[in-house]
N, C-alpha and C positions, 0 to 999 in steps of 0.2 A: 437260587434257593435250593437247598438240598432236599431230596425226596426221601421220606422215612423208609427204612428197610421193611420189607414185608415178612411177617412171621408165617412160615408154612406150617400147617397143621400136621403134615406128614408128607411123605413122598407122594407127589402127585395130588395131594389134598388141596382143599381150598385155602387161600391165603387169608389171614386175619389182620385187620388194620389195628394200629395202636389206638389206645383210648383217646377219644377226642378228635381223632383224624377223620377226615371226610374223603370219600372215594372221589378220585379224579374223574371228571366227565369223560365219557367215551369219545374217542376221536371221531370227528365228523367225516362222513364219506366224501371223498374227493368228487367235486362236480364234474360231470361228464363234459369232455371238451366239445365246444360248439362245432356243429357240423358246418364245414365251409360251404358257402353257396356255390352251386354249380355254375360254370360260365354261361351255359345256355339260359339258366333262370335269371342270372344277372343281366344278360343281354335283353331278355324279354321285359324285365322291369324297366330298363333304360328306354327301350322302344316304346313302352306304354306311357312313360312319363314325358316323352317327347311330344305327345299329341295334344294334351289339354290346351296349351297356349295357342297353337295355330287354329284349333277348332274354336276357341273363344273368339279369336280375331275374325274368323269366318262368320260366326254367328252374329257378332256385332255389325259386321259389314252387311249381312242380310237384313238385320233389323233396321239399320239405317236406310236401306233401300225400301223396305216395306212400309215403314212409318214416315218416310219422307224427311228424315233428319238432314240429308244432303241431297240436292237436286240430282236426278238421274243423269242429266247432261254432264255433271261434274264427276259423279261416282256411280257408274253403271252397276247393276246388281251382279252378284257372282255368276248367276246362270248365264247372263249375256256375255260376260267375259270368257267363261269356259266354252261357250258356243262358238265365239269368234276364234278362240284358240284352236278348237277342233277344226274349224273351217280353214284356217291358215295352214294347219298341218295337212289336211286332206288335199288342198290345192297345190301344195308344194312350195308356196311362197315363203313360208316360215323356214323351211329347210334350205331354200336358196340363200336367204339372208344369213342363216346360221352357218352355212358352209363357208361363205365369204368371210365371216367374222372369225371362224375357227382357223382358216388359212392364215389370216393376219396375225392371230395370236401365236400360232405355231412358229411363224417366221420371226416375229419380234421377240418372243420368249426364247427361241433358240439363240438369237444373237445376245440377248441379255444374260442368258445362262452361261454361255462360254466366256464372255467378258467378265461376268461376276465371279466365276470360279477362278479364272486366271488372276484377276485383281485381288480377290480375297485371299487366295493362296499365297500370292507374293507378299501381301501385308502380314499374313500370319506367320510366314517363315522367316521374313527378314525385318527385324526391328528397325534397321536404318531406313529401309524403303517405307515402312509404316510411318515413321516419324516425319518423313518428307511429304508423303502422299495423303495420309489419313485426314489431316485438317482440311485440305482442299476438297477431298471426297465428301467429308461430312457436310461442308457448306453446299456442295452440289446436291447432296441427297435431301437437303431441307427444302429445296425448291420443288413444288408439286408439278405433276405432269402438265397440268393446264397452264402453268406459268411459263413453260418453254414453248407453248404453242405459237404465239405471235412471232417469236424470233425464227422458229423453224419453218413457219409458212413463208417468211421472206427468203430463207436460205434454200429450201428444197421444194417449195410449192405445196400443193394440197394433194399430191398423188400418193401412191402407196408408200413411197419412201418416208413421208411424214409419219404415217401410222406405224411403220416398223420401228422408226427411231424412238417414238414416244413409248411404245410398248416395251421396247428393249430397255429404255431408261427405268421404267416402272419395275421391271424384273431384276435389273442389275443390282439395285441398291440392297434389297434383302438378301439376295444370294451372296453378294460380296461381304456384307457385314457378318452374316452367320458363318460363312466359310472362315473368315479371319478369326472370329471368336472361338469357333470350334477347334481350330488348330492351336490357338494360344492356350486353350484349356485342357489340352492333352495332359494327363497325369505325369508328373516328373518321374514317378517310379517306373512307369513303362519305358520311358526313354533311357533311364539308367540301366534297366535290365537289358535292353537292346544293345547298349554300349558294352556291357559286360560280355555279351555274346559276340561282339565284334561285328555288328551289322554295318554295312556300308551306308552312305547317305541315301541311296536309292532304296535299299532294303528297309531303312528306318522309315522312309516315307510310305512305302508300299505296305509294310507289314505292321507298322505301329501307328504312325500319325494319321493317315487317311482312314483306317478302320476305326480308330478311337474318335475321330471327328465326324463319322458318317451321320450320326443322329442330328447334330446341329446343322450340318450342311444340308441334309434332306429337309429339315424344317425351313431353311432358307429357300429351297426349291419350291416347297409348298406355298410359302408366303409370296414368293416371286411370281408364281403362276396365277395366284389369286389377284395380286396387284396388276398383272398384265391383263387379265380379263376385265377388271374394272377400268383400267386405262383405255382399253379398246372401246368400251361403251362410251366413255367420255369423248374420245376422239371422233367416233362416228356420229355422236350427237352434234358436234360442232363443224366437222369438215369431212363429210362423206355423202355419197349419193347411193350407197348400197350398204347392206349389213344390218345387224339387229339394232344398232343405235339409230341408224337412219330410219328404220321402220317405226321407232318410237317418235321421232321428229315428224315423220310423214303423217302418222295418226293424229298428232297434236295439231298440225297445220290444217287438217280436214275436220277438226273437232270430233274425231272418232276416239273417244276416250276408252272404249272397249278394246280397240286395236292397241292403244298405248299400254293398257294394263296387261293385255295378252302378251305383248312383247316383253314387258317387264317380268312377267311370270316366266317366260322362256329364259331370260337372263338369269333369274334366280335358280331355276332348275339346272341349267348347264353349269353354273358356278358350283352348286351343291354336288353335282355328280363328279365334277373334276376334283373337288377336294376329297370326296370319299374314295375315289380311285387312287389318289395320291396317298391317302391314309392306309389303304390296303397294301399298296406297294411298299410303304414304309415298314409295315409290320412284317412283310415277307423279306424285305432287304435286311432287317435287323433281327431276324429269327435266331441267329447264332448267339445273340447276347444273352447273358444270364440275368435274372432279375436282380435289380439293385446296382447294375453297372451302368 
């Protein structure tokens, strides 16, 4: 729609509108851009929102103990559990069991990590190898750790070898799968650019494929270590005479539910700390990446 020409009253004078014309509304001032929330404030909000649910669970637990909803022999009050937890720490008993468990996790996870990286890398780089191996590997991965326990007890006994093998199996699966998928999902444009520059196969792997696949590979490492820690507890519950899982069984056999819950609390704390350390390591390892990549 054409806009009528304005008739100037004179040079620099006020403009007169034609008869019957209405003045156009003044343009609205542009809204000020929203101030981005600072990272520290965003972190503070996330930290605050993380507390309501655990505090509600703790309050419900305390109320059930005070009002007798659950017998104290079945669910001790929080104060009793925290007291036993502190006593186990002070006596060194909890540290001893945790140290044994951490050594087992380190050994089994190390084996699973190396095998998972090698197997996942081979499947990701070689379609022929993946076609032959992946179906069998997928079937192998569907069997849970506890499903291998009876067979491995017959083959290797109940010594440390059993624990290392089961922990390694738990870590191997997520590491191998994420490594394979990370290599397969490397953008083709990066590979084409590397070919234009005449990269050798080793340069292609070192400067293009592995850096581009770092994030999914590290996710596999995180999941692998989490699965290894959970597998350790299961194995120690069923076939161990020491370790944090054994401490849970020992407390149950003596009907000391406060010891059981204190050990479970220790398992949760250690698992949480491990995952947070890996998350911080991932942020540092991928600090070179630009947002959106």
